[in-house]
N, C-alpha and C positions, 0 to 999 in steps of 0.2 A: 677285791683283794688280788694281788699279783699271784698268778698261777703258772705252773710249768706243766706242759703236756707230756705224755709218756714218750713221745718221739724226741722232744727236747731233753728230757731226763736221760734217755738212753744215749744220746749224742754227747751230752756233758760228761756222763760217766766214761764214755769212750775217750774223750779228751783228757779227763783226769788220769786215766791209765797210762797215757803217754808222757806224763810228768812224774818226777820223783819228789813230790811234796809230802811232808809228814802229815799235814792237815790242809788239803787243798780247798780253796774257795774260788768261786766263779766270779769273773768281772765281765759285765756287758760293756761293749764299746763298739763304735762304728769306725770303719775305715773307708776311705774314698780314694778312687783313682783320680788324681789331679791332672794327669796327662801333662800338657805344656802350660796349663793355666797359671802356674806360679813360677815359671822359669826366671823371671826378673828378680823375684825374691831369693831364689836359690843362688843366683849370681851374687847378690848383695851379701848373703851370708858367707859364701865361699871366699869372696875377695875382701871381706871385712871392711867394706867401704862405708858402712852405716853403723850407727850405734844400735844396741838392742832395742831401745825405745823406738827408734826410727823404723826398725824392721817390724816391730809389733804393730805400729800405726799403719804401715804400708800393708801388712798382712790383713789387718781388719778391713781396710779399705778395699783391698782386692777381693776378699771373701764377700763383702757386700755386693760387689759387682758381679761375681761369677758363682756365688754359692748355690744358686738354684740350678746350675748346670752340673753340679757334682752328683754322682750316683753313689750312695753309700751302701755298705754291706754290714749288717749286724753280725758281730763276732762274740764269742765267749772265750775269754782268756783265763788262765789259771795262775793263782798266786798262793803264797803261803799265808795261812791264817794269822800267824804271829806278826805279820807286817801291818796289820790293821787294828784300829780301836774296836772294842767290843760293840760300841753303839753304831758302828758302820757295817756290822755284819747282820745278815737277815736270812733266816732259814726258810726255805720253801720246798716242801715235798722231799725232804732229806738232803737237799743241796744247800750249802751256805753260799750266799751271794754277798759281794761287797756292794752295799747299797745303803747310803745314808738316808736319813729321814726325808729329805727333799725328793730324792730319787724314788723312795718307796711310795710317797704321795703321788708323784708323777706317773708311776707305773701301776697304781692301785687298781685300775680297771682293765688291765692288760693281761694277756697270757703269752708266754714264750713258747713258741712251737718250732719244730724243725721239719721243713718240707722241701722236697726236691734239692736236697743238699745244702740248704741254707736256713739260718735262724730268722724268725720273723716275730715281731711284736704285734699281736692282734688286739684290738679294743673289743668292748662288749658286743659291738655290732659286727665283728669279724673283719673290720677294715684294718689293713696293715699300716704300721707307723714306723718311723725311724725315731731314734732318741732325740734328734734335733726337732722333728715335727712335734713330738710330745712336749719338749721343753718350750717351744714357741707357744703351743696350746696352753700350757700351764701359766706362762707369762701373761697371756691375754685374759686369764680368768680373774 
């Protein structure tokens, strides 16, 4: 079952205090520094020389080429509870997360912790994972 450590709980509470939400919920997401890896796509978007479908296809292709070079950071965002369907909300240790059934299944053997200034997802063996690595692992099962 997905768990939240005391350190992660305290950090999420600190994040919640920084927002003015009536009923805050936590969203897990990853961000990655792409550096210059996608400059060609940025130019296509800015000069509007390609259609949206062409850009999506090019982005998928480029990600397949360089995705393993990206280093991502797990983040916790804050949203208003009213923006989500009840079935996509999941309470863990007093914190409500936006987490649909597929995500709950994917994270079922993980715990969210906060160490050295960053969030981590640890599996039952203590190995760190990204959301992407867990999604790939789930897809291969």
